BAVO-702745 format. One record per residue: x, y, z of N, C-alpha, C in turn; residue in one letter. Coordinates in steps of 0.1 Angstrom, whole numbers, padded with zeros to 4 digits, always signed. Layout:
% residues N
XYZXYZXYZa
...
% end
This chain:
% residues 206
+0013-0014+0002+0002-0001+0004+0008+0013-0001m
+0018+0014+0006+0027+0030+0009+0035+0029-0004t
+0039+0016-0008+0043+0019-0026+0037+0022-0034r
+0028+0017-0034+0015+0023-0042+0014+0039-0040r
+0013+0043-0031+0012+0054-0026+0024+0065-0032l
+0040+0057-0029+0050+0068-0037+0050+0065-0051i
+0044+0056-0056+0048+0051-0070+0037+0066-0075a
+0021+0066-0074+0014+0079-0078+0023+0088-0073c
+0027+0095-0060+0030+0110-0059+0042+0111-0068g
+0050+0101-0072+0061+0103-0085+0054+0105-0095l
+0044+0099-0103+0036+0102-0112+0031+0115-0115l
+0026+0120-0104+0015+0130-0100+0030+0144-0105v
+0043+0142-0093+0055+0157-0097+0060+0150-0108l
+0059+0141-0117+0068+0139-0125+0052+0149-0143a
+0046+0141-0145+0035+0152-0147+0036+0166-0150s
+0034+0174-0134+0031+0186-0132+0045+0192-0139a
+0058+0188-0136+0070+0193-0143+0069+0194-0156t
+0064+0180-0162+0063+0180-0179+0050+0192-0184a
+0043+0195-0176+0036+0206-0179+0041+0217-0181c
+0044+0220-0168+0050+0236-0165+0064+0238-0174g
+0072+0227-0180+0081+0228-0186+0071+0234-0200t
+0063+0224-0206+0055+0229-0221+0052+0243-0221r
+0046+0245-0205+0039+0259-0208+0051+0271-0209e
+0063+0267-0201+0075+0275-0205+0078+0282-0215t
+0083+0266-0225+0086+0267-0239+0077+0276-0253d
+0061+0271-0250+0052+0281-0253+0053+0295-0254s
+0052+0298-0236+0056+0313-0236+0067+0319-0242a
+0083+0312-0242+0090+0316-0245+0091+0316-0264s
+0083+0309-0271+0084+0311-0286+0071+0320-0287q
+0064+0324-0282+0054+0334-0286+0055+0351-0283t
+0069+0350-0276+0069+0363-0271+0078+0367-0277l
+0073+0379-0285+0083+0391-0298+0092+0395-0292p
+0107+0390-0299+0119+0391-0296+0125+0406-0299t
+0116+0416-0314+0123+0428-0312+0107+0435-0316s
+0102+0448-0318+0093+0461-0321+0092+0459-0334d
+0085+0456-0341+0080+0456-0356+0087+0467-0362p
+0076+0473-0352+0076+0493-0354+0092+0497-0355t
+0094+0494-0344+0109+0500-0337+0117+0493-0354s
+0120+0479-0359+0128+0477-0366+0124+0486-0381s
+0115+0492-0384+0108+0493-0396+0115+0511-0397s
+0114+0516-0383+0119+0531-0384+0132+0530-0384a
+0141+0523-0375+0152+0522-0382+0156+0521-0394s
+0151+0513-0396+0156+0504-0417+0153+0520-0424s
+0141+0527-0419+0138+0540-0429+0151+0549-0426s
+0155+0548-0409+0163+0562-0411+0170+0560-0414s
+0182+0543-0412+0191+0543-0422+0193+0542-0437s
+0182+0545-0441+0183+0546-0457+0179+0561-0461a
+0171+0566-0453+0173+0583-0454+0186+0590-0455g
+0196+0588-0454+0206+0594-0451+0217+0592-0471p
+0214+0582-0472+0214+0577-0487+0210+0582-0499s
+0195+0585-0493+0183+0590-0504+0192+0609-0504v
+0191+0610-0498+0194+0624-0495+0208+0628-0497s
+0221+0620-0498+0230+0627-0505+0234+0620-0518q
+0222+0608-0519+0224+0605-0538+0218+0620-0545a
+0207+0625-0537+0194+0638-0546+0208+0650-0546a
+0212+0652-0533+0224+0665-0533+0233+0662-0539e
+0243+0650-0544+0257+0649-0551+0247+0652-0568s
+0235+0649-0570+0227+0651-0586+0225+0663-0585g
+0224+0672-0580+0222+0684-0581+0228+0694-0587a
+0221+0705-0597+0229+0706-0608+0231+0717-0601p
+0248+0729-0607+0253+0738-0601+0247+0748-0610e
+0238+0756-0600+0231+0770-0605+0233+0778-0611s
+0249+0782-0599+0255+0797-0593+0268+0796-0602n
+0270+0789-0613+0282+0790-0618+0285+0804-0627a
+0294+0803-0620+0302+0823-0625+0300+0821-0644a
+0297+0825-0650+0300+0830-0665+0313+0838-0671a
+0321+0831-0680+0335+0835-0682+0337+0851-0684p
+0346+0855-0679+0349+0866-0683+0348+0874-0696a
+0348+0884-0701+0347+0888-0712+0363+0897-0715v
+0371+0892-0720+0387+0903-0716+0384+0913-0732k
+0397+0921-0728+0396+0935-0738+0397+0933-0751r
+0394+0938-0759+0397+0938-0773+0413+0945-0772c
+0419+0937-0779+0437+0942-0783+0439+0937-0792d
+0451+0941-0800+0460+0944-0812+0457+0932-0826s
+0454+0919-0816+0457+0903-0821+0444+0902-0822s
+0432+0907-0822+0418+0905-0826+0410+0918-0833t
+0420+0926-0839+0411+0942-0843+0419+0943-0853l
+0412+0946-0862+0418+0952-0876+0407+0970-0877t
+0418+0978-0885+0416+0986-0882+0414+0996-0898g
+0404+1009-0896+0402+1016-0911+0398+1030-0907e
+0404+1040-0915+0396+1058-0913+0386+1058-0924v
+0375+1060-0922+0369+1065-0932+0361+1076-0930v
+0367+1082-0941+0359+1094-0940+0346+1102-0945p
+0346+1112-0933+0325+1113-0932+0322+1127-0939t
+0334+1136-0937+0326+1150-0941+0339+1161-0940d
+0340+1169-0952+0350+1178-0954+0346+1192-0958a
+0353+1206-0952+0350+1215-0956+0358+1227-0951g
+0361+1241-0953+0362+1249-0949+0377+1241-0946a
+0384+1235-0949+0399+1230-0943+0399+1219-0935g
+0382+1221-0929+0382+1208-0920+0378+1197-0923n
+0385+1181-0917+0384+1170-0925+0379+1163-0912r
+0366+1152-0913+0359+1149-0901+0360+1131-0910y
+0360+1122-0899+0363+1107-0904+0360+1101-0888g
+0358+1089-0893+0355+1078-0880+0369+1062-0882r
+0377+1061-0868+0381+1053-0871+0375+1041-0863f
+0372+1030-0874+0361+1020-0868+0373+1006-0874v
+0368+0999-0858+0379+0988-0854+0367+0976-0857v
+0372+0965-0859+0363+0955-0863+0369+0941-0849t
+0363+0931-0846+0366+0923-0838+0367+0912-0845n
+0383+0907-0854+0379+0895-0855+0385+0882-0850s
+0381+0884-0843+0385+0869-0828+0375+0863-0833g
+0373+0848-0827+0362+0843-0824+0353+0840-0812s
+0360+0851-0805+0352+0854-0791+0349+0869-0789a
+0341+0871-0780+0336+0884-0779+0345+0891-0768p
+0349+0906-0773+0358+0910-0764+0353+0928-0761c
+0358+0935-0749+0352+0951-0749+0362+0956-0752t
+0354+0972-0753+0367+0983-0754+0360+0995-0742l
+0366+1004-0739+0363+1012-0734+0371+1023-0731n
+0369+1035-0741+0379+1044-0736+0385+1051-0752g
+0395+1056-0753+0399+1061-0764+0410+1053-0768y
+0413+1052-0781+0421+1048-0786+0439+1058-0794s
+0450+1053-0791+0461+1063-0790+0459+1065-0805g
+0466+1073-0810+0465+1076-0828+0477+1085-0831f
+0492+1074-0835+0501+1079-0837+0505+1077-0853q
+0507+1091-0858+0511+1088-0877+0522+1089-0880l
+0528+1078-0887+0537+1073-0893+0539+1073-0912e
+0548+1072-0913+0553+1069-0929+0566+1062-0928n
+0571+1058-0942+0581+1049-0940+0594+1056-0933a
+0592+1061-0928+0607+1068-0920+0604+1071-0902s
+0592+1067-0903+0594+1067-0887+0578+1072-0881g
+0577+1080-0873+0570+1090-0861+0568+1099-0874a
+0552+1105-0873+0552+1121-0879+0540+1122-0871v
+0544+1141-0865+0541+1147-0856+0530+1145-0857p
+0522+1145-0844+0508+1141-0837+0507+1146-0824t
+0495+1157-0827+0491+1157-0809+0475+1155-0811k
+0473+1143-0801+0462+1139-0799+0451+1144-0790l
+0437+1148-0789+0432+1154-0781+0419+1148-0780e
+0417+1145-0766+0405+1137-0764+0392+1144-0765r
+0382+1148-0774+0373+1149-0769+0360+1142-0760k
+0353+1145-0752+0339+1143-0742+0329+1138-0746a
+0325+1138-0762+0311+1134-0771+0315+1128-0782d
+0313+1118-0779+0310+1106-0770+0322+1102-0761p
+0316+1100-0744+0331+1098-0738+0329+1081-0732g
+0337+1078-0725+0339+1064-0725+0333+1056-0716p
+0325+1044-0726+0315+1038-0723+0317+1021-0727t
+0316+1012-0721+0320+1003-0721+0313+0994-0732t
+0315+0985-0747+0312+0986-0755+0312+0969-0755v
+0308+0961-0763+0316+0944-0762+0307+0946-0781t
+0320+0939-0782+0317+0935-0797+0321+0919-0801l
+0305+0913-0806+0310+0900-0812+0317+0901-0820a
+0318+0886-0820+0326+0888-0839+0321+0891-0848p
+0333+0900-0854+0328+0904-0864+0317+0918-0862g
+0318+0923-0851+0310+0935-0849+0320+0949-0849a
+0317+0960-0847+0321+0969-0848+0323+0978-0840k
+0331+0988-0837+0333+1001-0829+0338+1012-0836a
+0334+1023-0835+0341+1033-0842+0346+1046-0830a
+0355+1058-0835+0358+1069-0827+0358+1075-0835a
+0353+1087-0832+0349+1098-0843+0365+1105-0841n
+0369+1112-0857+0383+1120-0859+0380+1132-0866l
+0386+1141-0856+0390+1155-0867+0404+1162-0868h
+0410+1170-0881+0417+1174-0881+0419+1183-0895w
+0427+1192-0895+0425+1203-0904+0436+1201-0915n
+0437+1210-0927+0446+1209-0938+0451+1222-0943v
+0448+1232-0927+0449+1244-0932+0466+1252-0928i
+0474+1255-0928+0491+1257-0923+0485+1266-0915p
+0495+1262-0901+0494+1273-0891+0505+1276-0885a
+0506+1290-0875+0525+1289-0870+0532+1292-0885g
+0542+1284-0879+0553+1287-0890+0552+1273-0899e
+0543+1269-0900+0539+1256-0911+0539+1264-0928e
+0545+1257-0936+0550+1262-0949+0534+1263-0956p
+0532+1274-0963+0524+1275-0967+0518+1268-0983v
+0527+1264-0993+0528+1260-1000+0538+1246-1001k
+0530+1237-1000+0536+1224-1001+0529+1215-0991g
+0534+1206-0985+0527+1196-0977+0532+1207-0958a
+0519+1206-0953+0525+1215-0940+0532+1207-0929c
+0527+1194-0932+0540+1180-0921+0542+1170-0929q
+0552+1163-0930+0553+1151-0933+0544+1144-0936p
+0541+1139-0946+0527+1130-0949+0529+1120-0942e
+0519+1110-0937+0511+1098-0932+0510+1092-0943p
+0519+1077-0942+0511+1065-0949+0504+1057-0938s
+0503+1061-0927+0495+1049-0918+0493+1056-0904k
+0485+1051-0895+0485+1055-0884+0485+1043-0877a
+0493+1043-0861+0501+1034-0847+0488+1036-0839a
+0477+1024-0840+0463+1030-0833+0463+1020-0819a
+0468+1022-0807+0466+1015-0796+0453+1014-0787i
+0447+0998-0789+0433+1000-0786+0432+1003-0767p
+0424+1008-0763+0418+1013-0749+0431+1000-0737p
+0436+1009-0731+0442+0997-0719+0455+0988-0726n
+0457+0986-0737+0466+0983-0740+0481+0988-0747e
+0490+0975-0751+0502+0985-0752+0507+0983-0767t
+0496+0974-0777+0505+0971-0786+0495+0975-0799a
+0497+0982-0808+0491+0995-0818+0487+0982-0831p
+0476+0986-0836+0461+0982-0845+0473+0991-0856v
+0477+0983-0869+0483+0991-0879+0473+1000-0889s
+0466+1014-0888+0458+1014-0899+0466+1025-0912v
+0458+1019-0924+0464+1028-0932+0460+1040-0931p
+0468+1053-0936+0458+1067-0937+0462+1074-0954w
+0457+1076-0957+0453+1081-0973+0446+1094-0975t
+0446+1104-0963+0449+1115-0963+0459+1125-0962f
+0464+1127-0968+0478+1139-0968+0479+1142-0956g
+0486+1153-0955+0496+1160-0941+0483+1165-0932s
+0486+1164-0918+0479+1169-0910+0482+1179-0907v
+0479+1191-0908+0484+1207-0906+0479+1208-0889c
+0482+1223-0887+0485+1225-0868+0491+1216-0863s
+0505+1207-0867+0512+1205-0859+0508+1190-0857g
+0502+1181-0867+0495+1171-0869+0488+1170-0855g
+0472+1177-0853+0461+1179-0845+0454+1173-0853k
+0449+1159-0841+0440+1153-0844+0429+1153-0831i
+0417+1152-0834+0405+1151-0824+0403+1139-0824e
+0399+1132-0814+0396+1116-0812+0385+1120-0801i
+0370+1115-0803+0360+1104-0792+0370+1092-0791s
+0358+1088-0775+0358+1075-0773+0353+1064-0782a
+0355+1051-0780+0346+1041-0786+0329+1046-0782f
+0321+1038-0792+0315+1036-0794+0307+1025-0804y
+0294+1019-0800+0288+1011-0810+0288+1015-0823a
+0294+1011-0832+0294+1017-0850+0281+1008-0857a
% end
């Protein structure tokens, strides 16, 4: 009788232990190991910066500076003197330059203008006139600018009345504004009296 009671007690104890183990195992299997919402947010957060960086790297540069337009110089300019009027010993013309280069360039101010012939420099007194005055002129390839010229052919002072009042020039060395090398310009208008006095305006668009 005593042996039966002990055997039943052991059987009940084993059964209870087995049931408790299964309940514990079942609970551990159904308990979530992580928060799905938290995992999704973390994934979204880690993907965000790379998308933003990719967008930034692909953004166009909208504030890129335009290339500066250089000054016109003797390497890109050709010139000529075009007569416009004459009367009472006065002569008028325009010194016209053309941008013969492949890119735009600018002029702002007065040209130099030295009369010359085969022997060298011929007396020249250049006087700047204020009308029109200096302003920036941008010349596209093939475009022109001009400066007004005025001189006279009436002898003055000790200049000879008969014959040429001054040595006759055949060309002029015209230096563009703010440059040092001249453009060679043909001169076919004879002697310039009054010591080679020539009035010149600033350049303007022609």
